[in-house]
N, C-alpha and C positions, 0 to 999 in steps of 0.2 A: 402229604407230597412225595417223599422222599421212603424207600423201601428198607433202607437201611437202619440197624437200631444198632445203638452203642450202650456200652455200660455205663452208667454213670458213677463219676468218681466220689466215693466217699468223703465226706467233710472231714477235713484233717482236725486233729487234736491241737490246737494252739498251745505253745510253751514259751517262755520267757528266752529271749535270744541276746546273747551278751556279744556286741563286736568287739569289746576289749579284752575278754577272754583269750589266752592264746594256749592251744592244746600242746601238751610235751613232744608228742611223736607227730611226724606228718601223715603216716597212716590214718592215725587218730584223728587228726584235723580234716583230712579228705573225706573219711566218713561221717564226721559231724557236720561238715559243709553241705554235703548230699542231702543228709537228712532233713538240715534245716531248710533248703530250698524244698524238700519234698512238702515239709508241711505249710512254708509259705505258697503252694501251689507251683511254683517256679519248673518244676519237672513234674512230668505226668508218666507212670511206671503203667497204668494200666489202659492206656489206649493214645494214638498218634494224634497230637495236636497241632502240626504243623501244618504250614500253609502248602506245602506240597500235596498232602491229602485231598486239599480240596481243591488244589488246581488239577489234580487229576479225575477227580470227581465230576468237574465242570468240563473236562475236556480241553482244558487250556495250557498242558505242560508242553505241548510242541505247538508249531503252525498248521492250523487246519483251514482249509479254504471254505469250508462250510460254516466257519463263524467269522471269518475275517472279508469274504468277498459277496455275501449275501445278507440281505436287507433283514435284521432280526425280527421277524413278524409272524404269528402263527398262520395266518392267509394273506396273501400276496395284496389283497386289497385293503388289509389294514394299514392305517398311517403310522407314522412312527412320530411320534412326540420328542421334540428337540429344543431344549430349555437352555438360552444363552444368556449369560451376564458378563458385562464389561464393565469392568472399575478403571475409572479415569485415575491415574497417579501422577502425571505430570502431563503441562503443556510446553513443548520444546520451541516451537515455531508455526508462526503462522505467517507465511511469504504471499505478499501482495502481488510480486511481480509474477510468480509462476502458479498462483492460485493455490497452492499447497499448505497442509494442515499436518503438522509433525507432534504426534503425542505418545506417550508412555502407558499402556492399557495392560490390563490381566484380564482376560477371556476366559470364562469357565463354560464351558460346554457339557451338558447331560443329556441323555437320553435314554430312552425305556428297550431294554434289551430282554423279551421274554423266555430267551433261554439260559439267564444267567440269574440264578436265584437258588437259594437252599436256606435252611433252617438254622439259626445260628447256636440252638441247643444243641444241637447234632454234630457240631464242629468245634465242641469247646469253648462256645460264645464267640466265633469268630463272626462279626458281621461285615466287615469290610477287607478289602486287600488289593494289593496292586499286580499288575501283569504288565509286561511288555506291550506297547500300543501295535505293534506288529501282529499279535494273535487275537484281536478282537476287530468288529468291524467298528470304524468311525463316520460318522457323517461327513459329507463335502461341505461343510459351512464355510464358505468365503466371503469377504469383504468387497463388494462391489467397487468401491471408490479407491480400493487399495493400489497403491503404484509405488511402495517402498521397497526396498532391497531385501532378497532373502536371507541375507546375512543379520539382519535387524531382528530375525524373527528366533526366538527361544522356546523351541518344543519341547513340552515334557515327554520323557521317553517311558511314561508309564500311564497307563489309565487305571483309575480308582474303580472297582466293583463293588456294589454295595448288593446286601442280600436279598431285598426288594427290587429285582430286575432294574436297577438303576447302573449306568455307568457315568463316569466323570472324567474328563480330561481340562487341565489346566494349563493354558499357553501365556509368556509372557513377550508382549511386542513391541518394538519400535517402531509405531505405525505413522506412514506417512501416506496421507488420503488429498485427493482433489478436493477442493472446496471452493463453492462458487460464492464469490464475494460481492457486498454492495459496497462500494468506498464513496459513495457521494457524499456523506456526511466526515470523512477523513479529516482529522484524526479523531473526530468525536463519534467514530462509529461502533456499531454493534454486529459482529458477525454470527452466524450459525452453520456449523459444519454439520453434515449427516454421515453418519457410519453405518452401512446399510449390510445386512447378515441374510446371506440367502445360499439356498443348495445350487450348486451349477448346473446338475443332472436332476435330481429328482424333482418332480411336480408337486403342487400344492395336494393332490390327492395322495402321495406318498411321505412327504415330509410335513410337519407342522410346527412353527418356530413359535415358541412363548418365551417370555422372561420370567424366570423364575423369583426374582427379587420385585419388590414395588420400585415406582419412580420415587418415593421419598427415602426407603433404605439406600437406593443408588446413591443420588444427591446427598446424602447424608457420610456415605461411605467415601465419596469423591471430594468431599470439603475436608474430612479427617485425615484422610491419607496423601493430599496433595501435596505434593515437593517442590516443583518447580511452576511459576506462572509467566516470570519473566515481565513482560509488558500488556499481559491480560488479567482480567479479572474474571474468575470463572461464576456465572449466573445459575447454570441448571442443565440439568441432562431430562431432554423427555424422550417418552418411548410409544412407538406405534406400529401396528402392524398393518401390512396391506398384502393385497394379491396383485401380482401382477401379471398382465397379460399381454404378449408379443402379439397376438392374433389367432384366431381360432378358438378352440375349447380348451387349450392348456394353459394352465396358470400356474405361475410359482409364488410361492410363499416367502415373505420376506420381513423381518425385524429392524426399525429404524431406530438408530439412537442419534439424538440432535443435540449438539452441544451448544449451547450459547454463550458466546466470550463478548466482553465490552474491553476495548482498549483503553490504556492510561495513556491520556494524551499530554501530559507534561512535556515531556520530552520534545516531542515534535511542535508543539506552542513554543517552547524556549529557542529551538534551532531554526526555524520555518515561518512561522507566523509573525513572531515578534520583529524579528528582523525586519523583513517585509514591510511590514508596517512604520517601523523607525526610519528604512530609507525612505519612505513616503513622504513622513514629516521634515525628514533631510531635503528633500527636493522642493517642499513647500517654504522651507526657511531660506532656501536658494535665492528666492525672488529678492531677498533683500541685500545680495551680494551685489556691489557696484559693477557695472559694465565696462568701466573705465580700466580697472587694473586685468581684466581677460582671464580672470580665474573662476568665472560663473561657469563658463560652457568646459572647461578641463572637469569642475566639480561635478556638473551633471553628468558627462561620460562617464566618470568613475562611478555614481550611482546606479547607473545604467548595467554596468558591465557586472558590478555585485548583486543585483537582482537576476542577472543571467546565469550566474554561478548557482544561485538558490533554484533557479528553475532546473538545473542539469541534476541537480542532488534530488529534486522533487520527482525528474524523469526517472531516475533509478529506482525510485520505491514504488510510483504506481505503475500499473500495467498500461499498455498502449493498446488493450483491446477492451476498455472498458466502455459498455453500453451508455452509461451516462456519464458527462462530464463532472469529476469531483467539485465541488466547492472551491478546495483549497486551489485547483485548476485555475478556476474563473479569478478568484481571488489575485493569483499571482499573475495571471494574463492582463487582468485590467490595469493592475499598479505598473505592469511593465509597458503597458500602451499610454498610460497618462506620464508616464516618465521620459516616453518616446517623444512624444505630443511637446511636451514641457522643453527638451534637447531642442527641438525645432524651432520653437519659439524664442529659445533664447539665439540660434542661430538669425533669425531675422531681426533681431534687436541688433546684434551685432553688425549686419549687413547695412541697417538703416543708418547706425553711428557712423560706419563708415563712410558711407555716402554723404552723409551731412559733413565730415572733414573733407571729401573730395570738393564739395561747395563752397567750404572756405578757401582750398588752396584755388580755385578759379576764380573766386571773387579777388583774390590777393593778387592774382596774375592779371587781371583787368583791371585793378588800381594804377598798375605802372602804366598804362597806355593811356589812362585817364589823367590830367592835370590836376584835378581836383575829385575826390571820392569822399567826400561828406555827404552829397546831396544828389540825387538821379536826376535834377535838373541841370545841375552845371556838367555832368556829364555827357548828357544830350546836346550841348551847345558846341561840342568838339566839331562833327559833319557841318553846322552852320561856318564854323571857321573854316573848315577845308574847302567848303564850297566859293566863299569868298575868296579865298586865296586862288581857287582855280580862275574865276572871272577875271581876278586880276592879270592872271598869265595870259587871258583872252585879250584884255586889254592893250596889254604891254607889246602883244605879237603883231607887228607890221602895222604900225598904226597906219600908215598910208594906205594900206588894201581896206581899211574900216570907210577912209573918206569916199571911196567909191561904192559901188552897187557889191557888198560885200555878201550880201545874201545869194549872189551868183557866183562867188569862189565856193569850190567844191571840198578843198584842202582845209579852208576855215570851218566850214560845216562840219567836217570829220571831226576836226578837233575839238569843237564845241560837244558833240555827243559822247566823245569819248570821254570828257571830263564829266560829263553829266553821270555817265554809268559808274565813274569812279566813286563819285558822291553817294550814289545810291547805295553801292556796296557797302562804304563807309558805315553808311549810317545805319543801315540793315545789322552789322555786325557789331554796332554799337550797341543797336537795341538789346541784341541778344544777350551780349555780356551784362549790361546794364539791369535787363529784366529777369535775370535768377532769380533763384529763391534766396533769402538772406540766411546767415550763417545761424544755426541751432533749429533749422524748421525740421528736418528729419528728425532729430532727436528728441522734440516735443511729439512729434508722432509715434516715435518708438516707445516712449514713456505713458502714453495713453493708450498703445496697445497692450503693454506690458501689464499696467494698473487692470485694464478689462479682462487679459487673459487670467490674473492671478484671483480675479473676483470669482469668474467661471471655475476656475481649477478648484479653487476651495469648495465651491457649493458641491460640484460634482463628487468632489472625494468623500466629503461627509454623507452625500447621499449614499455613495456607494458604500460604505463601510456598515450603515446603518442596514443596508438592506442585506448584504453580504453577512452580518450578525445574526438577521432573521432567520436566513436560508439555514445557517449553521445550527442555530439552537433549536428551530422547529423542524 
């Protein structure tokens, strides 16, 4: 392939070399060291074995537009094969609120350059060398989901060239990508985040993307070199190749790395799930607190406020744009609703007991107007006695007028009608006073309502916990 011919270096005669021997004179020691290096192959006196000669031969000694700006193919219809390998070194963060995945990766990009090739035996056995990256053509392979800062990318300043038309560049990146998450089973969820490599300009007919390493090798290297995992367990990486069509005949080739992670849920269970369940148990236990002391209502209000604080913490974790409401959100909302209804029931109980105390006070007040309060029949005799006294008044009033035609006396008839109306009003008021509920009636009603609600509350709670556990685990 190459027309240059070079003399082969004669094989040197190896002689013993003593590192502990010290020559007496400086000139003698320098000559002795040069002779030793020559015999060991460190210095060639017959030909130039430096990288500069190979760099000049390839035309890469300085920046050249023909080598940096044009796709390195013999014919323009030929496609360039680009091989992309990604090694996952660490999982920094997976933010549910912003739907981002932060990882530390090493990306190796290798491609075929038909204008970079040489015979190693013609250049003292050199099979590869490095040149500045601005002197060779580099494919514009980008990551579609990338939203990371440019300062988090460490680009290698060199490109490694191999004698068999292969060029390679290796970059380290603290990569932040967008990740579509499914938080339905949070915190028992499994997430899959995709990292898609594609050319921004070149179509599928110009650049073909391939993965050099196999899926097994990529997963093995990732598990061996993983440094940080935090709250996630690494399950594996899957690789797929696709052709993307935005419309028309033009297609873009892309290589997709799908990283699957599983959350470690212990911390969320301890901080969220268990406390809310404990508050629910406390709310059930509050039914055994007596209403007379007035502590039950304040206790339930405290439980409701505590659940509200946990709901605020959950709101800071989960995104507000989720398509499906997470199970943990349903869990918290239902328990909050049950606790709220329990608080309303406690307020109703307090109202009924207070109403019963007011009835007791009214009965005591009405007892002062009745001479005997032991039986209702004795209380009802009071208007009869009032009626008799009124009639006596009528009899004693101007007895002389009664001897005559008293029906024709309008003043006397008016007095009689007035006394009858007073008797009716007193009779009605006494009936109302004596016909009220007995003391303790509304308290008994409150107790029955409380017992019925407790049974219904307990059955609903057990059913809901079984249902939510089935949704979480399946």
